[in-house]
RODOZA-847971 format. One record per residue: residue in one letter; chain; x, y negated, z negated of N, C-alpha, C in turn. Coordinates in Angstrom, 1 decimal. Last residue first. Layout:
N
<atom resn="A" chain="A" n_c1="X" n_c2="Y" n_c3="Z" ca_c1="X" ca_c2="Y" ca_c3="Z" c_c1="X" c_c2="Y" c_c3="Z"/>
...
END
This chain:
66
<atom resn="K" chain="A" n_c1="99.0" n_c2="-107.0" n_c3="-114.4" ca_c1="100.3" ca_c2="-106.7" ca_c3="-115.1" c_c1="100.2" c_c2="-105.6" c_c3="-116.0"/>
<atom resn="L" chain="A" n_c1="96.5" n_c2="-107.7" n_c3="-113.5" ca_c1="97.3" ca_c2="-106.7" ca_c3="-112.8" c_c1="98.6" c_c2="-106.3" c_c3="-113.4"/>
<atom resn="H" chain="A" n_c1="95.4" n_c2="-109.7" n_c3="-114.9" ca_c1="94.9" ca_c2="-108.4" ca_c3="-115.1" c_c1="95.6" c_c2="-107.3" c_c3="-114.4"/>
<atom resn="K" chain="A" n_c1="96.8" n_c2="-111.9" n_c3="-114.0" ca_c1="96.9" ca_c2="-111.6" ca_c3="-115.4" c_c1="96.4" c_c2="-110.1" c_c3="-115.7"/>
<atom resn="F" chain="A" n_c1="95.9" n_c2="-112.1" n_c3="-111.4" ca_c1="97.3" ca_c2="-111.5" ca_c3="-111.6" c_c1="97.5" c_c2="-111.1" c_c3="-113.1"/>
<atom resn="L" chain="A" n_c1="93.4" n_c2="-113.4" n_c3="-111.9" ca_c1="93.5" ca_c2="-112.1" ca_c3="-111.2" c_c1="94.8" c_c2="-111.4" c_c3="-111.6"/>
<atom resn="R" chain="A" n_c1="94.2" n_c2="-115.9" n_c3="-112.9" ca_c1="93.3" ca_c2="-115.0" ca_c3="-113.7" c_c1="93.4" c_c2="-113.6" c_c3="-113.2"/>
<atom resn="E" chain="A" n_c1="95.8" n_c2="-116.9" n_c3="-110.9" ca_c1="96.4" ca_c2="-116.7" ca_c3="-112.2" c_c1="95.5" c_c2="-115.8" c_c3="-113.0"/>
<atom resn="E" chain="A" n_c1="94.0" n_c2="-117.0" n_c3="-108.8" ca_c1="95.1" ca_c2="-116.1" ca_c3="-108.7" c_c1="95.7" c_c2="-115.8" c_c3="-110.1"/>
<atom resn="S" chain="A" n_c1="92.3" n_c2="-119.0" n_c3="-109.8" ca_c1="91.8" ca_c2="-117.7" ca_c3="-109.6" c_c1="92.9" c_c2="-116.7" c_c3="-109.5"/>
<atom resn="K" chain="A" n_c1="94.1" n_c2="-121.2" n_c3="-109.9" ca_c1="93.5" ca_c2="-120.7" ca_c3="-111.1" c_c1="92.9" c_c2="-119.3" c_c3="-110.9"/>
<atom resn="Y" chain="A" n_c1="94.8" n_c2="-121.4" n_c3="-107.1" ca_c1="95.8" ca_c2="-121.2" ca_c3="-108.1" c_c1="95.2" c_c2="-120.6" c_c3="-109.4"/>
<atom resn="V" chain="A" n_c1="92.3" n_c2="-121.8" n_c3="-105.8" ca_c1="93.1" ca_c2="-120.6" ca_c3="-105.5" c_c1="94.1" c_c2="-120.3" c_c3="-106.6"/>
<atom resn="V" chain="A" n_c1="91.5" n_c2="-124.2" n_c3="-107.0" ca_c1="90.6" ca_c2="-123.0" ca_c3="-107.1" c_c1="91.5" c_c2="-121.7" c_c3="-106.9"/>
<atom resn="N" chain="A" n_c1="93.6" n_c2="-125.9" n_c3="-106.2" ca_c1="93.3" ca_c2="-125.6" ca_c3="-107.6" c_c1="92.5" c_c2="-124.3" c_c3="-107.9"/>
<atom resn="K" chain="A" n_c1="93.2" n_c2="-125.9" n_c3="-103.5" ca_c1="94.4" ca_c2="-125.3" ca_c3="-104.0" c_c1="94.3" c_c2="-125.0" c_c3="-105.5"/>
<atom resn="T" chain="A" n_c1="90.7" n_c2="-127.2" n_c3="-103.4" ca_c1="90.8" ca_c2="-125.8" ca_c3="-102.9" c_c1="92.1" c_c2="-125.1" c_c3="-103.4"/>
<atom resn="Q" chain="A" n_c1="91.4" n_c2="-129.7" n_c3="-104.4" ca_c1="90.4" ca_c2="-128.9" ca_c3="-105.1" c_c1="90.5" c_c2="-127.4" c_c3="-104.7"/>
<atom resn="R" chain="A" n_c1="93.2" n_c2="-130.5" n_c3="-102.3" ca_c1="93.6" ca_c2="-130.4" ca_c3="-103.7" c_c1="92.7" c_c2="-129.5" c_c3="-104.5"/>
<atom resn="V" chain="A" n_c1="91.5" n_c2="-130.7" n_c3="-100.1" ca_c1="92.5" ca_c2="-129.7" ca_c3="-100.1" c_c1="93.1" c_c2="-129.5" c_c3="-101.5"/>
<atom resn="S" chain="A" n_c1="88.0" n_c2="-130.9" n_c3="-101.2" ca_c1="89.3" ca_c2="-131.5" ca_c3="-100.8" c_c1="90.3" c_c2="-130.4" c_c3="-100.8"/>
<atom resn="L" chain="A" n_c1="85.3" n_c2="-129.0" n_c3="-99.8" ca_c1="86.1" ca_c2="-129.5" ca_c3="-100.9" c_c1="87.3" c_c2="-130.2" c_c3="-100.3"/>
<atom resn="G" chain="A" n_c1="83.6" n_c2="-127.5" n_c3="-98.2" ca_c1="83.3" ca_c2="-128.8" ca_c3="-98.5" c_c1="84.0" c_c2="-129.4" c_c3="-99.7"/>
<atom resn="F" chain="A" n_c1="84.4" n_c2="-125.0" n_c3="-97.2" ca_c1="83.7" ca_c2="-125.0" ca_c3="-98.5" c_c1="83.3" c_c2="-126.4" c_c3="-99.0"/>
<atom resn="E" chain="A" n_c1="85.7" n_c2="-125.7" n_c3="-94.8" ca_c1="84.7" ca_c2="-124.6" ca_c3="-94.8" c_c1="83.8" c_c2="-124.7" c_c3="-96.1"/>
<atom resn="E" chain="A" n_c1="87.7" n_c2="-127.5" n_c3="-95.6" ca_c1="86.6" ca_c2="-127.9" ca_c3="-94.7" c_c1="85.4" c_c2="-126.9" c_c3="-94.8"/>
<atom resn="A" chain="A" n_c1="89.3" n_c2="-125.8" n_c3="-97.2" ca_c1="88.7" ca_c2="-127.0" ca_c3="-97.8" c_c1="87.5" c_c2="-127.5" c_c3="-96.9"/>
<atom resn="L" chain="A" n_c1="90.1" n_c2="-124.0" n_c3="-95.2" ca_c1="89.3" ca_c2="-123.5" ca_c3="-96.3" c_c1="88.6" c_c2="-124.7" c_c3="-97.0"/>
<atom resn="P" chain="A" n_c1="91.7" n_c2="-125.6" n_c3="-93.5" ca_c1="90.4" ca_c2="-125.0" ca_c3="-93.0" c_c1="89.5" c_c2="-124.5" c_c3="-94.1"/>
<atom resn="E" chain="A" n_c1="93.7" n_c2="-126.2" n_c3="-95.6" ca_c1="92.9" ca_c2="-127.2" ca_c3="-94.9" c_c1="91.6" c_c2="-126.7" c_c3="-94.3"/>
<atom resn="Y" chain="A" n_c1="94.9" n_c2="-123.7" n_c3="-96.4" ca_c1="94.1" ca_c2="-124.5" ca_c3="-97.3" c_c1="93.2" c_c2="-125.6" c_c3="-96.6"/>
<atom resn="C" chain="A" n_c1="94.5" n_c2="-120.9" n_c3="-94.1" ca_c1="95.2" ca_c2="-122.0" ca_c3="-94.8" c_c1="94.3" c_c2="-122.9" c_c3="-95.6"/>
<atom resn="V" chain="A" n_c1="93.6" n_c2="-117.5" n_c3="-94.5" ca_c1="93.2" ca_c2="-118.8" ca_c3="-94.0" c_c1="94.0" c_c2="-119.9" c_c3="-94.8"/>
<atom resn="G" chain="A" n_c1="93.9" n_c2="-114.7" n_c3="-94.9" ca_c1="95.0" ca_c2="-115.6" ca_c3="-94.6" c_c1="94.7" c_c2="-117.0" c_c3="-94.1"/>
<atom resn="D" chain="A" n_c1="92.0" n_c2="-112.9" n_c3="-95.7" ca_c1="91.9" ca_c2="-113.4" ca_c3="-94.3" c_c1="93.1" c_c2="-114.2" c_c3="-93.9"/>
<atom resn="I" chain="A" n_c1="93.0" n_c2="-112.4" n_c3="-98.3" ca_c1="92.7" ca_c2="-111.3" ca_c3="-97.4" c_c1="92.7" c_c2="-111.7" c_c3="-96.0"/>
<atom resn="L" chain="A" n_c1="93.5" n_c2="-114.9" n_c3="-99.5" ca_c1="94.4" ca_c2="-113.8" ca_c3="-99.7" c_c1="94.2" c_c2="-112.7" c_c3="-98.7"/>
<atom resn="R" chain="A" n_c1="91.5" n_c2="-116.7" n_c3="-98.6" ca_c1="92.9" ca_c2="-117.1" ca_c3="-98.6" c_c1="93.8" c_c2="-115.9" c_c3="-98.6"/>
<atom resn="R" chain="A" n_c1="89.1" n_c2="-115.4" n_c3="-98.7" ca_c1="89.4" ca_c2="-116.0" ca_c3="-97.5" c_c1="90.9" c_c2="-116.3" c_c3="-97.4"/>
<atom resn="K" chain="A" n_c1="89.2" n_c2="-114.7" n_c3="-101.5" ca_c1="89.2" ca_c2="-113.7" ca_c3="-100.5" c_c1="89.6" c_c2="-114.2" c_c3="-99.1"/>
<atom resn="L" chain="A" n_c1="89.0" n_c2="-117.3" n_c3="-102.6" ca_c1="90.2" ca_c2="-116.5" ca_c3="-102.8" c_c1="90.3" c_c2="-115.3" c_c3="-101.8"/>
<atom resn="I" chain="A" n_c1="86.4" n_c2="-118.1" n_c3="-101.7" ca_c1="87.6" ca_c2="-118.9" ca_c3="-101.4" c_c1="88.9" c_c2="-118.0" c_c3="-101.5"/>
<atom resn="K" chain="A" n_c1="84.8" n_c2="-116.2" n_c3="-102.9" ca_c1="84.8" ca_c2="-116.3" ca_c3="-101.5" c_c1="86.1" c_c2="-117.0" c_c3="-101.0"/>
<atom resn="R" chain="A" n_c1="85.3" n_c2="-116.7" n_c3="-105.7" ca_c1="85.6" ca_c2="-115.3" ca_c3="-105.1" c_c1="85.7" c_c2="-115.5" c_c3="-103.6"/>
<atom resn="D" chain="A" n_c1="84.4" n_c2="-119.3" n_c3="-105.9" ca_c1="85.8" ca_c2="-119.0" ca_c3="-106.1" c_c1="86.2" c_c2="-117.7" c_c3="-105.5"/>
<atom resn="R" chain="A" n_c1="81.6" n_c2="-118.8" n_c3="-105.5" ca_c1="82.4" ca_c2="-119.7" ca_c3="-104.6" c_c1="83.9" c_c2="-119.4" c_c3="-104.7"/>
<atom resn="E" chain="A" n_c1="81.0" n_c2="-117.2" n_c3="-107.7" ca_c1="80.8" ca_c2="-116.7" ca_c3="-106.3" c_c1="81.7" c_c2="-117.5" c_c3="-105.3"/>
<atom resn="S" chain="A" n_c1="83.0" n_c2="-116.8" n_c3="-110.5" ca_c1="82.3" ca_c2="-117.8" ca_c3="-109.7" c_c1="82.2" c_c2="-117.2" c_c3="-108.2"/>
<atom resn="K" chain="A" n_c1="84.6" n_c2="-114.7" n_c3="-111.6" ca_c1="83.1" ca_c2="-114.8" ca_c3="-111.9" c_c1="82.4" c_c2="-115.7" c_c3="-110.9"/>
<atom resn="I" chain="A" n_c1="86.9" n_c2="-112.4" n_c3="-110.9" ca_c1="86.6" ca_c2="-113.8" ca_c3="-110.6" c_c1="85.0" c_c2="-114.0" c_c3="-110.6"/>
<atom resn="W" chain="A" n_c1="87.1" n_c2="-109.6" n_c3="-111.4" ca_c1="87.6" ca_c2="-110.6" ca_c3="-112.3" c_c1="87.3" c_c2="-112.1" c_c3="-112.1"/>
<atom resn="E" chain="A" n_c1="85.7" n_c2="-108.1" n_c3="-109.4" ca_c1="85.6" ca_c2="-107.8" ca_c3="-110.8" c_c1="86.0" c_c2="-108.9" c_c3="-111.8"/>
<atom resn="D" chain="A" n_c1="86.3" n_c2="-109.3" n_c3="-107.0" ca_c1="84.9" ca_c2="-109.2" ca_c3="-107.4" c_c1="84.8" c_c2="-108.9" c_c3="-108.9"/>
<atom resn="I" chain="A" n_c1="89.1" n_c2="-108.8" n_c3="-107.0" ca_c1="88.5" ca_c2="-110.2" ca_c3="-107.0" c_c1="87.1" c_c2="-110.2" c_c3="-107.5"/>
<atom resn="L" chain="A" n_c1="89.1" n_c2="-106.0" n_c3="-106.9" ca_c1="89.6" ca_c2="-106.7" ca_c3="-108.1" c_c1="89.1" c_c2="-108.1" c_c3="-108.2"/>
<atom resn="T" chain="A" n_c1="88.0" n_c2="-105.6" n_c3="-104.3" ca_c1="87.3" ca_c2="-105.1" ca_c3="-105.5" c_c1="87.8" c_c2="-105.8" c_c3="-106.8"/>
<atom resn="S" chain="A" n_c1="90.0" n_c2="-106.9" n_c3="-102.8" ca_c1="88.6" ca_c2="-107.4" ca_c3="-102.7" c_c1="87.8" c_c2="-106.9" c_c3="-104.0"/>
<atom resn="L" chain="A" n_c1="92.1" n_c2="-105.1" n_c3="-103.3" ca_c1="92.2" ca_c2="-106.5" ca_c3="-103.6" c_c1="90.8" c_c2="-107.1" c_c3="-103.7"/>
<atom resn="E" chain="A" n_c1="91.1" n_c2="-102.8" n_c3="-102.0" ca_c1="91.3" ca_c2="-102.8" ca_c3="-103.5" c_c1="91.4" c_c2="-104.2" c_c3="-104.0"/>
<atom resn="S" chain="A" n_c1="90.9" n_c2="-103.7" n_c3="-99.4" ca_c1="89.7" ca_c2="-103.2" ca_c3="-100.0" c_c1="89.9" c_c2="-103.2" c_c3="-101.6"/>
<atom resn="N" chain="A" n_c1="93.6" n_c2="-104.3" n_c3="-98.7" ca_c1="92.6" ca_c2="-105.4" ca_c3="-98.8" c_c1="91.3" c_c2="-104.9" c_c3="-99.5"/>
<atom resn="P" chain="A" n_c1="96.1" n_c2="-102.8" n_c3="-100.9" ca_c1="95.2" ca_c2="-102.7" ca_c3="-99.7" c_c1="94.1" c_c2="-103.8" c_c3="-99.9"/>
<atom resn="L" chain="A" n_c1="98.6" n_c2="-104.9" n_c3="-102.2" ca_c1="97.5" ca_c2="-104.0" ca_c3="-102.4" c_c1="96.7" c_c2="-103.9" c_c3="-101.1"/>
<atom resn="D" chain="A" n_c1="101.0" n_c2="-106.6" n_c3="-103.2" ca_c1="101.0" ca_c2="-105.6" ca_c3="-102.2" c_c1="99.9" c_c2="-104.5" c_c3="-102.5"/>
<atom resn="I" chain="A" n_c1="100.6" n_c2="-110.1" n_c3="-103.6" ca_c1="100.6" ca_c2="-108.8" ca_c3="-104.1" c_c1="100.4" c_c2="-107.8" c_c3="-103.0"/>
<atom resn="M" chain="A" n_c1="102.5" n_c2="-113.1" n_c3="-103.4" ca_c1="101.5" ca_c2="-112.3" ca_c3="-102.9" c_c1="101.6" c_c2="-110.8" c_c3="-103.4"/>
END
């Protein structure tokens, strides 16, 4: 996890994550702290798909933070 204020993290997610669905999922995971199972249910995905979205989005985001 990264140590940024939620508002700054939200801005970075908006800037670097192009898919609206992926932005929403990543914000719910990183900012709201929602676990994978409830996220999967909320977005109509499997837990595996949800983890993949979070992993790939985090990878893209963190690449720009280095």
